[in-house]
MIMARVO-766557 format. One record per residue (C-alpha): residue in one letter; x, y, z. Coordinates in pm, 1 decimal. Last residue first. Layout:
BEGIN
<"A",<X,Y,Z>>
...
! end
This chain:
BEGIN
<"R",<-1196.5,179.5,2003.6>>
<"T",<-1533.7,194.5,2168.1>>
<"A",<-1756.2,-95.7,2258.2>>
<"A",<-2132.0,-64.0,2239.0>>
<"K",<-2302.1,-109.7,2573.6>>
<"K",<-2498.9,-428.3,2621.7>>
<"T",<-2857.0,-552.0,2614.3>>
<"E",<-2928.9,-924.3,2605.4>>
<"V",<-3220.8,-1155.9,2531.9>>
<"V",<-3446.4,-932.8,2326.6>>
<"R",<-3730.4,-1117.2,2155.7>>
<"V",<-3836.6,-982.4,1819.7>>
<"Q",<-4164.5,-886.1,1653.0>>
<"D",<-4132.6,-755.3,1298.0>>
<"G",<-4271.9,-403.1,1249.9>>
<"D",<-4017.9,-289.9,988.1>>
<"S",<-3852.0,-587.3,824.3>>
<"L",<-3583.5,-838.2,921.1>>
<"G",<-3496.5,-1081.6,642.6>>
<"D",<-3147.3,-1178.7,752.8>>
<"P",<-3065.1,-1182.0,1121.8>>
<"P",<-2928.2,-863.8,1286.4>>
<"S",<-2565.4,-879.1,1406.4>>
<"D",<-2619.8,-638.0,1698.7>>
<"I",<-2969.1,-493.7,1709.5>>
<"I",<-2947.3,-126.6,1809.4>>
<"R",<-3144.4,1.6,2107.8>>
<"D",<-3177.4,376.2,2056.3>>
<"T",<-3110.7,606.3,2351.9>>
<"A",<-2803.9,781.6,2202.6>>
<"A",<-3000.6,867.9,1891.4>>
<"I",<-2970.4,731.5,1539.3>>
<"G",<-2973.1,856.0,1178.9>>
<"T",<-2674.9,1089.5,1136.0>>
<"A",<-2295.4,1087.2,1167.1>>
<"I",<-2248.0,736.4,1303.5>>
<"E",<-1899.1,638.3,1417.2>>
<"V",<-1805.8,283.9,1321.8>>
<"V",<-1644.9,16.3,1539.0>>
<"Q",<-1470.4,-302.4,1424.1>>
<"G",<-1261.9,-97.8,1181.2>>
<"L",<-1272.5,272.3,1264.1>>
<"D",<-1502.0,379.1,981.0>>
<"R",<-1577.4,744.4,1025.8>>
<"G",<-1892.8,957.2,997.2>>
<"I",<-2123.5,690.5,864.3>>
<"T",<-2471.0,785.1,744.2>>
<"I",<-2787.2,619.4,870.5>>
<"P",<-3124.4,487.9,752.6>>
<"K",<-3340.9,350.7,1035.9>>
<"L",<-3521.9,15.0,1047.0>>
<"V",<-3768.8,-20.4,1334.5>>
<"V",<-3818.0,-373.0,1470.3>>
<"K",<-4076.8,-443.8,1736.0>>
<"S",<-4008.9,-516.6,2101.0>>
<"N",<-4300.1,-296.0,2209.8>>
<"A",<-4065.0,-25.3,2346.8>>
<"D",<-3885.3,-4.7,2011.9>>
<"V",<-3603.0,-223.5,1878.9>>
<"T",<-3353.9,-81.3,1627.0>>
<"A",<-3226.9,-222.6,1298.7>>
<"V",<-2950.5,-24.7,1124.8>>
<"R",<-2943.4,109.7,769.9>>
<"L",<-2713.7,173.8,471.6>>
<"G",<-2896.1,208.3,144.3>>
<"Q",<-3249.8,106.3,45.2>>
<"Q",<-3108.5,-157.2,-189.4>>
<"G",<-2936.3,-321.8,101.8>>
<"F",<-2648.7,-309.6,350.5>>
<"I",<-2737.7,-354.7,717.8>>
<"L",<-2485.8,-234.3,977.8>>
<"A",<-2488.7,-388.1,1324.9>>
<"G",<-2168.6,-584.2,1259.3>>
<"A",<-1966.8,-261.6,1251.5>>
<"P",<-2034.7,-221.9,1622.0>>
<"I",<-2184.3,115.8,1717.8>>
<"S",<-2032.0,456.0,1795.8>>
<"L",<-2212.7,783.2,1859.2>>
<"A",<-1986.4,1090.4,1841.0>>
<"Q",<-1955.4,1390.8,2066.5>>
<"L",<-1849.8,1690.0,1862.0>>
<"T",<-1510.0,1792.4,1719.4>>
<"A",<-1173.1,1667.2,1839.5>>
<"P",<-864.5,1758.0,1636.8>>
<"L",<-675.8,1486.9,1446.7>>
<"E",<-333.8,1382.1,1572.4>>
<"I",<-122.0,1268.9,1276.7>>
<"R",<71.4,947.1,1327.5>>
<"T",<345.4,871.6,1077.2>>
<"N",<525.7,546.1,1007.1>>
<"A",<857.9,573.7,824.6>>
<"F",<1037.4,404.9,535.4>>
<"A",<1392.2,523.9,459.5>>
<"G",<1489.7,724.7,150.9>>
<"P",<1679.8,984.8,348.5>>
<"M",<1817.9,848.8,677.0>>
<"L",<1713.3,939.0,1029.5>>
<"E",<1969.9,934.4,1309.8>>
<"G",<2158.8,1247.5,1204.0>>
<"A",<2120.8,1420.0,1541.5>>
<"S",<2010.5,1739.5,1363.0>>
<"N",<1727.4,1542.8,1205.4>>
<"D",<1427.7,1770.6,1266.1>>
<"V",<1108.7,1651.4,1098.7>>
<"V",<911.6,1819.9,819.7>>
<"L",<584.3,1687.0,680.1>>
<"Q",<461.7,1726.3,323.7>>
<"M",<106.2,1655.6,221.0>>
<"R",<-28.0,1475.0,-84.6>>
<"T",<-405.6,1465.6,-110.8>>
<"T",<-584.5,1134.8,-154.9>>
<"G",<-856.0,988.8,-378.1>>
<"S",<-607.2,740.2,-524.6>>
<"Q",<-674.9,782.5,-897.5>>
<"A",<-823.5,1133.4,-892.6>>
<"D",<-536.8,1272.8,-685.0>>
<"V",<-695.3,1545.2,-477.3>>
<"A",<-549.6,1896.3,-476.7>>
<"R",<-433.7,2133.1,-205.4>>
<"A",<-77.7,1996.0,-245.8>>
<"S",<-23.4,2058.3,124.6>>
<"A",<280.3,2200.8,301.8>>
<"E",<461.1,2206.2,636.7>>
<"V",<277.3,1952.9,853.8>>
<"V",<485.2,1928.5,1169.6>>
<"G",<747.5,1695.7,1314.1>>
<"Y",<824.5,1489.1,1620.3>>
<"Y",<1041.2,1180.7,1641.7>>
<"I",<933.1,887.2,1855.3>>
<"K",<1157.6,604.8,1972.6>>
<"G",<992.3,270.9,2055.8>>
<"P",<1169.0,82.9,1782.0>>
<"Y",<1468.4,266.3,1629.8>>
<"E",<1547.0,82.4,1305.5>>
<"P",<1177.8,43.7,1221.1>>
<"V",<1109.3,419.8,1202.4>>
<"T",<863.1,629.9,1400.3>>
<"I",<714.4,972.3,1330.5>>
<"Q",<467.3,1166.0,1545.5>>
<"V",<301.7,1464.8,1378.9>>
<"K",<196.3,1808.2,1503.1>>
<"T",<-36.2,2011.3,1280.4>>
<"N",<157.7,2312.7,1147.3>>
<"L",<-71.8,2332.5,840.4>>
<"K",<-413.3,2184.0,903.6>>
<"V",<-517.3,1819.6,883.9>>
<"A",<-890.9,1817.9,960.9>>
<"P",<-996.3,1942.1,616.2>>
<"V",<-790.0,1661.1,451.3>>
<"Y",<-949.0,1379.4,651.8>>
<"N",<-1225.8,1277.7,410.9>>
<"Q",<-989.3,1306.1,111.0>>
<"P",<-749.8,1043.6,242.8>>
<"I",<-406.8,1194.3,324.3>>
<"S",<-109.1,1074.5,118.0>>
<"V",<222.0,1119.8,299.6>>
<"N",<553.4,1278.6,200.7>>
<"V",<808.8,1307.1,478.9>>
<"R",<1072.8,1579.7,448.6>>
<"L",<1395.1,1574.5,643.3>>
<"K",<1584.5,1844.5,827.3>>
<"Q",<1957.9,1849.3,896.7>>
<"T",<1979.9,1601.1,608.7>>
<"D",<2087.2,1835.2,327.7>>
<"S",<2172.3,1598.1,44.2>>
<"I",<2450.1,1616.3,-215.3>>
<"V",<2438.8,1369.8,-504.0>>
<"F",<2753.1,1315.3,-709.6>>
<"L",<2834.5,1220.3,-1069.9>>
<"A",<2462.2,1207.8,-1152.8>>
<"L",<2354.1,900.9,-1347.2>>
<"G",<2220.5,939.2,-1697.9>>
<"A",<1952.0,1157.2,-1855.1>>
<"S",<2128.2,1467.7,-1723.8>>
<"S",<2419.4,1397.4,-1958.4>>
<"D",<2484.8,1768.4,-2007.6>>
<"A",<2854.3,1709.6,-2082.2>>
<"N",<2980.8,1355.1,-2114.2>>
<"I",<3252.7,1250.0,-1869.7>>
<"L",<3476.1,951.9,-1942.6>>
<"A",<3606.3,801.6,-1620.3>>
<"G",<3976.8,845.0,-1553.9>>
<"V",<3938.4,876.0,-1176.2>>
<"D",<3601.7,753.0,-1056.0>>
<"T",<3231.3,826.0,-1097.5>>
<"N",<2890.1,749.7,-948.0>>
<"R",<2918.8,903.6,-602.6>>
<"T",<2595.9,922.5,-400.7>>
<"T",<2486.3,1043.7,-54.5>>
<"V",<2750.4,1311.3,-10.0>>
<"I",<2651.9,1508.7,298.2>>
<"G",<2517.6,1857.6,342.4>>
<"D",<2606.8,2226.1,328.0>>
<"F",<2510.3,2385.6,-2.1>>
<"P",<2595.5,2391.2,-375.6>>
<"A",<2897.7,2157.6,-341.2>>
<"I",<3163.0,2215.5,-609.2>>
<"L",<3258.4,2040.5,-931.2>>
<"R",<3562.9,2209.8,-1086.1>>
<"K",<3572.2,2168.0,-1464.5>>
<"F",<3264.1,2388.7,-1445.3>>
<"D",<3494.7,2695.1,-1429.5>>
<"A",<3592.8,2616.3,-1788.2>>
<"L",<3235.5,2692.7,-1894.2>>
<"V",<3265.3,3040.3,-1747.9>>
<"E",<3593.8,3085.4,-1933.3>>
<"L",<3433.9,2952.6,-2253.1>>
<"R",<3149.7,3202.4,-2231.4>>
<"D",<3383.1,3492.8,-2149.4>>
<"V",<3600.2,3407.5,-2449.6>>
<"N",<3292.6,3396.2,-2675.9>>
<"A",<3172.4,3730.4,-2539.1>>
<"K",<3514.2,3884.8,-2610.5>>
<"A",<3507.3,3756.4,-2969.7>>
<"A",<3161.1,3904.9,-3018.5>>
<"R",<3270.4,4238.6,-2866.4>>
<"T",<3574.8,4246.9,-3093.2>>
<"L",<3364.7,4172.2,-3399.2>>
<"A",<3128.4,4454.7,-3306.7>>
<"Q",<3423.4,4697.9,-3274.5>>
<"K",<3554.7,4587.1,-3613.8>>
<"V",<3215.4,4654.8,-3774.1>>
<"T",<3200.6,5003.2,-3621.5>>
<"L",<3551.7,5077.5,-3742.0>>
<"D",<3455.1,4969.9,-4094.1>>
<"G",<3162.0,5210.1,-4079.6>>
<"T",<3399.0,5500.9,-4002.9>>
<"K",<3625.9,5402.5,-4292.5>>
<"E",<3329.1,5383.8,-4530.4>>
<"D",<3193.4,5717.8,-4410.5>>
<"V",<3527.7,5885.9,-4479.9>>
<"T",<3536.4,5735.7,-4830.5>>
<"Q",<3188.0,5869.4,-4907.5>>
<"K",<3287.4,6217.5,-4782.4>>
<"A",<3543.4,6236.8,-5064.1>>
<"V",<3892.1,6349.7,-4978.2>>
<"T",<4065.0,6690.2,-4966.6>>
<"N",<3766.5,6868.4,-4810.6>>
<"T",<3980.9,6976.7,-4516.4>>
<"G",<3745.3,6815.8,-4261.2>>
<"G",<3751.9,6494.2,-4459.4>>
<"L",<4122.4,6470.7,-4403.2>>
<"T",<4067.8,6462.1,-4025.5>>
<"Q",<3786.4,6205.1,-4062.3>>
<"W",<4016.7,5997.6,-4280.0>>
<"R",<4285.1,5998.7,-4012.5>>
<"Q",<4040.7,5906.2,-3732.3>>
<"A",<3893.9,5621.4,-3935.4>>
<"T",<4236.5,5476.4,-4002.3>>
<"V",<4338.3,5489.8,-3637.2>>
<"A",<4012.0,5325.3,-3526.6>>
<"A",<4031.4,5059.8,-3798.7>>
<"L",<4384.9,4968.9,-3686.9>>
<"T",<4275.4,4937.0,-3325.1>>
<"E",<3967.3,4732.7,-3422.6>>
<"G",<4177.1,4494.6,-3629.2>>
<"A",<4414.9,4446.9,-3337.1>>
<"Q",<4119.4,4383.8,-3102.5>>
<"A",<3971.6,4129.2,-3342.8>>
<"S",<4303.8,3944.8,-3367.4>>
<"A",<4339.2,3939.2,-2988.6>>
<"L",<3984.7,3810.3,-2955.8>>
<"A",<4049.3,3537.0,-3212.0>>
<"A",<4356.2,3434.7,-3013.2>>
<"K",<4147.5,3424.3,-2694.0>>
<"A",<3887.4,3210.2,-2868.2>>
<"Q",<4153.0,2966.5,-2991.2>>
<"L",<4298.6,2935.5,-2642.8>>
<"L",<3947.3,2875.4,-2501.2>>
<"Q",<3871.4,2613.3,-2764.2>>
<"Q",<4199.0,2441.2,-2682.0>>
<"D",<4111.9,2428.0,-2312.1>>
<"L",<3765.8,2295.0,-2393.0>>
<"D",<3911.5,2009.6,-2594.2>>
<"P",<4164.1,1936.0,-2319.9>>
<"A",<3889.0,1889.5,-2053.5>>
<"E",<4028.6,1738.7,-1731.3>>
<"I",<3752.1,1729.4,-1475.5>>
<"E",<3799.0,1808.3,-1108.4>>
<"A",<3609.3,1672.7,-810.3>>
<"L",<3414.6,1770.6,-498.9>>
<"L",<3554.5,2114.9,-419.7>>
<"Q",<3373.5,2283.2,-130.3>>
<"G",<3153.7,2579.2,-225.3>>
<"A",<2887.6,2505.8,38.4>>
<"K",<3033.3,2274.1,298.7>>
<"V",<3067.2,1897.2,278.2>>
<"P",<3003.2,1602.9,509.5>>
<"A",<3134.9,1269.6,377.3>>
<"G",<2887.4,981.5,368.3>>
<"I",<2977.2,883.0,14.4>>
<"D",<3322.9,995.4,-97.7>>
<"V",<3491.6,1333.3,-126.7>>
<"Y",<3801.7,1451.4,-316.6>>
<"W",<3766.6,1331.1,-676.1>>
<"A",<4042.0,1358.0,-936.1>>
<"K",<4100.2,1412.4,-1310.3>>
<"L",<3768.5,1283.4,-1434.0>>
<"F",<3791.8,1279.1,-1812.3>>
<"G",<3643.0,1523.6,-2061.9>>
<"S",<3313.4,1687.0,-2145.1>>
<"V",<3193.5,1998.3,-1968.1>>
<"R",<2870.5,2074.7,-1777.3>>
<"A",<2897.1,1765.9,-1557.4>>
<"Y",<2606.4,1664.8,-1335.3>>
<"I",<2561.6,1710.0,-957.5>>
<"P",<2231.2,1579.1,-818.9>>
<"A",<2110.3,1824.4,-552.6>>
<"R",<1885.7,1726.2,-263.3>>
<"A",<1732.7,1966.1,-9.9>>
<"Y",<1505.4,1856.1,274.0>>
<"A",<1629.3,1501.5,223.5>>
<"E",<1348.9,1248.3,191.1>>
<"L",<1180.4,1013.2,435.4>>
<"R",<898.9,799.1,295.0>>
<"G",<555.8,771.6,453.1>>
<"P",<304.9,523.9,589.5>>
<"L",<-15.0,652.8,750.8>>
<"D",<-173.4,648.2,1095.1>>
<"L",<-445.3,909.8,1146.8>>
<"S",<-515.1,987.8,1508.9>>
<"S",<-834.8,1021.4,1704.1>>
<"K",<-1061.4,1270.6,1871.3>>
<"N",<-1421.5,1145.9,1842.4>>
<"D",<-1507.7,1231.3,2201.5>>
<"G",<-1745.0,975.2,2342.3>>
<"T",<-2082.5,813.5,2325.3>>
<"A",<-2142.4,441.0,2289.6>>
<"P",<-2457.2,337.8,2110.3>>
<"V",<-2675.2,93.6,2309.3>>
<"T",<-2656.8,-268.3,2204.9>>
<"V",<-2922.2,-527.3,2133.8>>
<"S",<-2923.6,-903.9,2137.1>>
<"V",<-3175.7,-1078.8,1919.0>>
<"V",<-3410.5,-1378.3,1930.5>>
<"P",<-3633.6,-1394.6,1626.8>>
<"V",<-4001.7,-1480.0,1700.9>>
<"S",<-4090.3,-1818.8,1544.7>>
<"Q",<-3996.1,-2003.7,1862.8>>
<"T",<-4254.0,-1811.6,2062.3>>
<"D",<-4527.2,-1879.4,1809.5>>
<"T",<-4443.8,-2250.3,1817.7>>
<"W",<-4439.9,-2252.9,2197.4>>
<"E",<-4776.5,-2074.3,2210.8>>
<"K",<-4922.9,-2310.6,1951.9>>
<"L",<-4792.5,-2611.3,2142.4>>
<"K",<-4930.1,-2471.0,2468.9>>
<"A",<-5269.3,-2415.3,2308.1>>
<"Q",<-5267.9,-2763.2,2157.1>>
<"S",<-5176.5,-2913.2,2492.9>>
<"V",<-5454.3,-2718.4,2668.7>>
<"N",<-5705.5,-2828.8,2403.8>>
<"R",<-5603.9,-3193.2,2448.0>>
<"N",<-5621.9,-3168.9,2826.9>>
<"W",<-5968.9,-3024.0,2799.5>>
<"L",<-6087.1,-3294.7,2560.1>>
<"G",<-5944.6,-3568.0,2781.1>>
<"S",<-6101.8,-3419.8,3093.6>>
<"A",<-6437.5,-3392.8,2920.0>>
<"V",<-6422.6,-3757.7,2810.4>>
<"V",<-6325.4,-3874.5,3157.2>>
<"L",<-6592.3,-3659.3,3321.0>>
<"V",<-6859.6,-3785.2,3081.0>>
<"V",<-6760.5,-4147.3,3148.5>>
<"V",<-6772.0,-4087.6,3524.7>>
<"L",<-7116.5,-3932.5,3495.5>>
<"L",<-7242.1,-4228.5,3295.4>>
<"G",<-7118.0,-4462.7,3566.1>>
<"A",<-7292.6,-4263.6,3838.2>>
<"L",<-7618.6,-4265.3,3642.1>>
<"G",<-7600.3,-4637.6,3597.7>>
<"A",<-7538.7,-4692.5,3969.2>>
<"I",<-7826.2,-4467.8,4063.9>>
<"A",<-8060.9,-4644.5,3825.1>>
<"L",<-7958.1,-4985.8,3953.0>>
<"G",<-8014.4,-4879.2,4313.0>>
<"R",<-8369.2,-4766.7,4233.1>>
<"R",<-8455.1,-5088.8,4064.5>>
<"P",<-8392.8,-5292.4,4382.5>>
<"P",<-8142.4,-5568.5,4359.5>>
<"K",<-8275.8,-5923.5,4303.7>>
<"G",<-8169.4,-6215.0,4539.1>>
<"P",<-8504.3,-6250.5,4741.6>>
<"P",<-8826.7,-6157.2,4572.1>>
<"S",<-8961.8,-5832.3,4696.8>>
<"E",<-9220.0,-5856.4,4979.8>>
<"P",<-9602.2,-5849.8,4938.8>>
<"S",<-9782.3,-5610.5,5161.9>>
<"M",<-9976.0,-5743.2,5468.3>>
! end
């Protein structure tokens, strides 16, 4: 009979199994902790890497016809404007038209009283009469001496002297006559007349006022303006000059008639660029037969520019200015940045038309963050169509 185990002591085999099970649990706990720690580190690294990638929104260039208008300020001017100055000195005898009065070509505006000129004319006429009398006497004398000379009763030298004296007297008569004609023409300027049909836009004189001849440096006595047509002078930026042809139609508006549009055309161009402003002066003509527009008034002009090719437009905020020039940031199929140099066709404010550098399928980063470089990874969160004007 085999001996039995002492009562109250567990068998050795059970203790070994229990110890092994406990060790296994400890290993599993440690392994689970290490695994969880590695997973957390991996997730943290992934989250950190994700957060370090710039988040951008992209836009697709808008396509459309680049026909537009050019809005510029201008100043209305009379088609023909004539300041009337005095050619004779004296005192204003009377005036017959006031500002705003319509006048016809040749109509009398005012008369000048010029006593000094009148006396000069009387003196010149008297000198002419004296010269004519002297010429008549010299002619008779010369004829007599020429007759005597034919009979050889007088010296030929004396005949030549009398003939020469007649020639001198004839020259004096012509000079006196020219002086009379000059003063008579000048006397006609005592009457101020209108040079063409128009209205009186200025009167700077009154009865009894002292008039100084040829005082063109001072104020004109009258100003006559032809307002049936008006000129509008505008300054066209150099970039747009080739697009603004002669006879291009123009819309004109003025503040005193809101909502009303007047139509004109481009009549003339200076064909030269002002070096200071970088613009070319052009002259527009607008019909004013109704008399609503006033010379000297401010006006807004809108010149319709012709359409050319289809243009690509992007937001102005997508532009990047740097040492490498003007560029935009695009996103390729791998969500990486590609910087492209561009040239601007027209700056329309919040939208710019691109002349070269991008394609219609490019994804342009709108408001790109600072420091973007070629090949940078980005995360696109929104794609939208670029707005047009």
